[in-house]
C-alpha positions in Angstrom: -76.1 -78.9 -19.1 -73.6 -79.1 -21.8 -70.2 -78.1 -21.6 -68.7 -75.9 -24.2 -64.4 -76.5 -25.0 -62.5 -73.4 -23.9 -62.1 -71.2 -27.1 -59.5 -68.8 -28.7 -61.2 -65.5 -29.5 -64.0 -65.9 -32.0 -62.7 -63.4 -34.4 -60.8 -66.1 -35.8 -64.3 -67.7 -36.9 -65.5 -67.1 -40.4 -68.1 -64.6 -41.3 -68.9 -61.1 -42.1 -66.3 -58.7 -42.0 -67.7 -55.5 -39.9 -65.9 -53.4 -42.7 -68.3 -55.2 -45.4 -71.5 -54.7 -43.2 -70.8 -51.3 -42.5 -72.1 -51.0 -39.1 -68.9 -49.4 -37.3 -66.0 -47.2 -37.6 -62.5 -48.3 -35.9 -63.2 -46.1 -33.2 -66.8 -47.3 -32.4 -66.2 -51.0 -33.3 -66.9 -53.2 -30.1 -64.6 -55.7 -28.7 -64.4 -59.0 -30.5 -66.7 -61.4 -28.5 -65.7 -64.5 -26.6 -68.9 -65.7 -25.3 -72.7 -64.6 -25.6 -75.3 -64.1 -22.9 -78.8 -64.2 -23.1 -81.9 -63.5 -21.1 -84.4 -66.0 -21.3 -88.0 -64.8 -20.7 -89.1 -63.0 -23.6 -85.9 -63.2 -25.4 -85.8 -67.1 -26.2 -89.0 -68.0 -24.2 -92.3 -65.8 -24.3 -93.7 -65.2 -20.8 -97.3 -64.5 -20.9 -98.9 -65.1 -17.3 -102.0 -64.4 -18.6 -102.0 -67.9 -20.4 -101.2 -69.4 -17.4 -104.9 -67.9 -15.8 -107.2 -67.7 -18.4 -108.8 -71.0 -19.0 -108.8 -71.6 -14.9 -110.2 -68.7 -13.6 -111.7 -66.7 -16.6 -110.1 -64.2 -18.9 -111.6 -61.3 -17.2 -110.8 -62.3 -13.7 -107.1 -62.9 -14.6 -106.7 -59.6 -16.4 -107.8 -58.5 -13.2 -105.4 -60.4 -11.0 -102.3 -59.2 -13.3 -103.8 -55.6 -13.3 -104.6 -54.6 -9.8 -102.6 -52.4 -8.1 -103.3 -53.8 -4.6 -102.2 -57.5 -5.6 -98.8 -56.4 -7.5 -98.8 -59.4 -9.4 -95.2 -58.3 -11.2 -94.0 -56.8 -7.9 -94.6 -60.1 -6.4 -93.0 -62.1 -9.4 -90.0 -60.2 -9.1 -89.7 -61.2 -5.5 -90.3 -65.0 -6.4 -87.2 -64.4 -8.8 -85.6 -63.2 -6.1 -85.8 -66.3 -4.0 -89.1 -65.7 -2.1 -90.8 -68.9 -2.3 -94.3 -68.8 -4.0 -95.8 -70.9 -1.1 -95.0 -67.7 0.9 -96.7 -65.3 -1.9 -99.9 -67.0 -2.1 -100.2 -67.3 1.6 -100.0 -63.3 1.4 -102.5 -63.3 -1.3 -104.8 -65.3 0.7 -104.6 -63.3 3.9 -105.8 -60.3 1.6 -108.5 -62.2 0.0 -109.3 -65.9 -0.2 -110.4 -65.8 -3.9 -107.3 -63.9 -4.9 -105.2 -66.5 -3.1 -106.8 -69.0 -5.0 -105.8 -67.2 -8.6 -102.3 -67.0 -7.4 -102.2 -70.6 -6.6 -103.8 -71.3 -10.4 -100.8 -69.3 -11.7 -98.2 -71.4 -10.1 -100.2 -74.8 -10.9 -100.6 -73.9 -14.5 -97.3 -71.9 -15.2 -96.1 -74.1 -18.0 -99.1 -72.5 -20.2 -97.2 -69.2 -19.6 -94.1 -70.2 -21.0 -94.8 -72.7 -23.6 -94.0 -70.6 -26.8 -90.6 -70.5 -27.8 -89.3 -67.1 -29.8 -88.2 -69.2 -32.9 -86.4 -66.8 -34.3 -84.0 -66.4 -31.0 -83.9 -70.1 -30.9 -82.1 -70.4 -34.3 -79.6 -68.0 -33.2 -78.8 -69.8 -30.3 -78.8 -73.2 -32.1 -76.4 -71.8 -34.7 -73.9 -69.9 -32.1 -73.9 -73.7 -30.4 -73.3 -75.2 -33.4 -70.3 -72.8 -34.3 -69.0 -73.5 -30.8 -69.3 -70.1 -29.4 -69.5 -70.6 -26.0 -73.1 -69.7 -24.4 -74.4 -68.3 -20.8 -77.4 -67.0 -19.6 -78.6 -64.9 -16.8 -82.3 -64.8 -15.9 -84.8 -63.6 -13.4 -86.5 -66.6 -13.0 -88.0 -68.2 -9.9 -85.9 -71.3 -8.7 -88.7 -73.3 -8.1 -90.5 -72.6 -11.4 -87.4 -73.0 -13.6 -87.4 -76.7 -14.0 -90.7 -76.4 -15.6 -89.1 -74.5 -18.3 -86.4 -77.0 -18.7 -88.8 -79.6 -19.2 -90.9 -78.0 -22.0 -87.6 -76.4 -23.8 -84.7 -78.5 -24.8 -82.5 -75.5 -26.4 -81.9 -74.4 -22.7 -79.2 -77.3 -22.3 -77.2 -75.5 -24.8 -75.9 -73.3 -22.3 -72.8 -73.7 -20.6 -74.2 -72.5 -17.3 -77.4 -70.3 -16.6 -77.9 -68.3 -13.8 -81.1 -68.1 -12.4 -81.7 -65.1 -9.9 -84.1 -67.5 -7.8 -80.9 -69.5 -7.2 -78.8 -66.7 -6.3 -81.2 -64.3 -4.1 -80.8 -61.8 -6.3 -82.1 -60.1 -9.3 -81.1 -58.0 -12.8 -80.7 -55.3 -12.5 -78.4 -55.6 -9.6 -74.9 -55.4 -10.0 -74.5 -58.3 -8.3 -75.6 -60.6 -11.0 -72.9 -59.2 -13.0 -70.2 -60.2 -10.7 -71.5 -63.5 -10.3 -71.5 -64.0 -14.3 -67.9 -62.5 -14.2 -67.4 -65.5 -11.7 -68.9 -67.8 -13.8 -67.4 -66.6 -17.0 -63.7 -65.7 -15.7 -62.3 -69.3 -17.5 -63.6 -67.8 -21.1 -62.7 -64.0 -20.5 -63.7 -60.7 -18.7 -67.5 -59.1 -19.3 -65.9 -56.8 -21.6 -65.3 -59.7 -24.0 -69.0 -60.6 -24.1 -71.9 -59.5 -25.7 -75.4 -59.5 -23.6 -78.8 -59.7 -24.8 -81.8 -58.5 -22.9 -85.5 -57.1 -23.2 -85.0 -54.8 -20.6 -83.5 -51.3 -20.6 -83.3 -51.3 -17.2 -80.8 -54.7 -17.3 -78.9 -53.4 -20.6 -78.1 -50.2 -19.0 -76.9 -52.2 -15.8 -74.9 -54.2 -18.0 -73.2 -51.8 -20.0 -72.0 -50.1 -16.7 -70.7 -53.5 -15.4 -68.5 -53.4 -18.9 -70.9 -55.4 -21.1 -71.3 -55.0 -24.8 -75.4 -55.2 -24.1 -78.0 -55.3 -26.5 -81.8 -54.1 -26.2 -83.6 -57.3 -27.6 -86.7 -56.2 -29.7 -86.8 -59.1 -32.6 -84.7 -61.8 -33.7 -83.9 -60.1 -37.2 -82.4 -57.3 -35.5 -80.7 -59.5 -32.9 -79.1 -61.5 -35.9 -78.2 -58.1 -37.4 -76.5 -57.0 -34.5 -74.5 -59.9 -33.8 -73.3 -60.2 -37.4 -72.1 -56.5 -36.9 -69.9 -58.2 -34.2 -68.4 -60.9 -36.5 -70.4 -63.8 -34.7 -70.8 -67.0 -36.9 -74.5 -66.4 -37.9 -76.2 -67.3 -41.4 -77.3 -63.6 -43.1 -81.2 -62.4 -43.4 -82.0 -62.8 -47.0 -83.8 -60.0 -47.7 -85.5 -59.2 -50.9 
């Protein structure tokens, strides 16, 4: 991972004034931002598990696997994000039904296809912030054994000073323990109240807010860019007709 220098407060970086953007009053303006914390899946990288399966087992069988309540793919995936080995999960699926276990193993074997596509607009924001020497961190729900695949595919992950991977920590968002880990990791930069956090999950955003972070629910890169500009971060504004 690349290392970012310890900077003084980022409100000294040239950028649009909050008053010019008209987003906040003195009473509602968020704290100046010392560092930015990103989620990864569906913020920087699209996660589409269907793409890991449909070419291997066919679209109909893949969709059934992902949707079947008895299989509970998303619940099992969250367990993997929390540190459970995929080999254990596949063994459970195989015990349920050998054919289902085969699909589970196919997901692991072809996982790269599920995360191949970056969200270009958000990656552009990340690169601009890095170029401006804004300290960058990530907190992601991700299997520890599969996360190296993401690193191999997406070199922009090297722009973070540190990435907190749930599978390595044994805890997933929105558990408050994740913010305690983040607080420890970023202590040399500032407190959680000095950060802005971006996530596509409303539950994670609410949990982060309760921990003291200024948390943004990600919907699209342009909206995110506007929100970060309102907080005085050094980004190029969107040129609109």
